[in-house]
C-alpha positions as CSV (number, residue, x, y, z in Angstrom):
1,X,-52.1,-36.4,0.9
2,X,-49.2,-34.6,-0.9
3,X,-46.9,-32.2,1.0
4,X,-47.0,-28.7,-0.3
5,X,-43.8,-27.4,-1.7
6,X,-41.5,-26.5,1.1
7,X,-39.6,-23.2,0.9
8,X,-35.8,-23.4,0.7
9,X,-34.0,-23.3,4.0
10,X,-32.2,-20.3,5.4
11,X,-28.8,-22.1,5.0
12,X,-29.5,-22.7,1.3
13,X,-30.4,-19.0,0.9
14,X,-27.3,-17.9,2.7
15,X,-25.1,-20.1,0.5
16,X,-26.7,-18.7,-2.7
17,X,-26.2,-15.1,-1.4
18,X,-22.5,-15.7,-0.7
19,X,-22.0,-17.1,-4.2
20,X,-23.8,-14.2,-5.7
21,X,-21.8,-11.6,-3.7
22,X,-18.5,-13.3,-4.6
23,X,-19.5,-13.3,-8.3
24,X,-20.4,-9.6,-8.1
25,X,-17.1,-8.7,-6.3
26,X,-15.1,-10.7,-8.9
27,X,-17.0,-9.0,-11.8
28,X,-16.6,-5.5,-10.4
29,X,-12.9,-5.9,-9.5
30,X,-13.5,-5.7,-5.8
31,X,-12.5,-9.2,-5.0
32,X,-10.2,-10.4,-2.2
33,X,-7.2,-9.9,-4.5
34,X,-8.0,-6.2,-5.0
35,X,-8.2,-5.5,-1.3
36,X,-5.0,-3.8,-0.1
37,X,-4.2,-2.5,-3.6
38,X,-3.2,1.1,-3.3
39,X,-5.3,3.7,-5.1
40,X,-3.7,6.6,-7.0
41,X,-4.4,9.1,-4.2
42,X,-3.0,6.7,-1.7
43,X,0.2,6.1,-3.7
44,X,0.6,9.9,-4.2
45,X,0.1,10.5,-0.5
46,X,2.7,7.8,0.4
47,X,5.3,9.3,-2.0
48,X,4.7,12.8,-0.4
49,X,5.1,11.4,3.1
50,X,8.3,9.5,2.1
51,X,9.9,12.7,0.9
52,X,8.8,14.9,3.8
53,X,9.7,12.2,6.4
54,X,13.2,11.8,5.0
55,X,13.8,15.5,5.1
56,X,12.3,16.0,8.6
57,X,14.3,13.1,10.1
58,X,17.5,14.5,8.5
59,X,16.9,18.0,9.8
60,X,16.1,16.6,13.2
61,X,19.2,14.6,13.5
62,X,21.3,17.5,12.1
63,X,19.8,19.9,14.5
64,X,20.3,17.6,17.5
65,X,24.0,17.0,16.6
66,X,24.5,20.7,16.0
67,X,23.1,21.5,19.4
68,X,25.3,18.8,21.0
69,X,28.5,19.5,19.2
70,X,28.0,23.3,18.8
71,X,28.6,23.2,15.0
72,X,25.4,25.0,13.9
73,X,24.3,25.0,11.1
74,X,26.7,22.7,9.2
75,X,25.5,19.3,10.4
76,X,21.8,20.3,9.9
77,X,22.6,21.3,6.3
78,X,24.5,18.1,5.8
79,X,21.7,15.9,7.2
80,X,19.1,17.9,5.3
81,X,20.8,16.8,2.1
82,X,21.2,13.2,3.3
83,X,17.5,13.1,4.5
84,X,16.4,14.4,1.1
85,X,18.5,11.7,-0.6
86,X,17.0,9.0,1.6
87,X,13.5,10.3,0.9
88,X,14.2,10.1,-2.9
89,X,15.6,6.6,-2.5
90,X,12.4,5.5,-0.7
91,X,10.3,7.0,-3.5
92,X,12.3,5.2,-6.1
93,X,11.9,1.9,-4.2
94,X,8.1,2.4,-4.1
95,X,7.9,3.2,-7.8
96,X,10.2,0.3,-8.8
97,X,8.2,-2.1,-6.6
98,X,11.2,-3.1,-4.4
99,X,8.8,-2.6,-1.6
100,X,6.6,-5.2,-3.2
101,X,3.4,-3.7,-1.8
102,X,3.0,-1.2,-4.6
103,X,4.5,-0.3,-8.0
104,X,6.0,-2.5,-10.7
105,X,6.9,-5.4,-8.2
106,X,3.2,-5.8,-7.3
107,X,2.1,-5.8,-11.0
108,X,4.7,-8.4,-11.9
109,X,3.8,-10.6,-8.9
110,X,0.1,-10.4,-9.9
111,X,0.9,-11.2,-13.5
112,X,2.8,-14.3,-12.4
113,X,-0.1,-15.4,-10.2
114,X,-2.6,-15.2,-13.0
115,X,-0.1,-17.0,-15.3
116,X,0.2,-19.9,-12.9
117,X,-3.6,-20.3,-12.5
């Protein structure tokens, strides 16, 4: 007597599903290489935080030094300017890609990876 056709195993089904999901992620641009890629809103938020953090740290250091040395408000003004400059430098690093997690540096690195493959 002939055996009826046996259904595929669960392991085979699981493997086929993984392949299909990987193909879908690759086609939609949501593959593993796109994870961690910053979005426009995320990049804008990071730039804003870099600027505000630089100014806040500068003002905090200046205020603390003014309170300690009794030179108010001169050191706070000086460190406000220095903190603003540091924030701008951080934004420039992000935009130029020196940080390598975003910006032009990431795009160049990705282009080199696709060129090598």
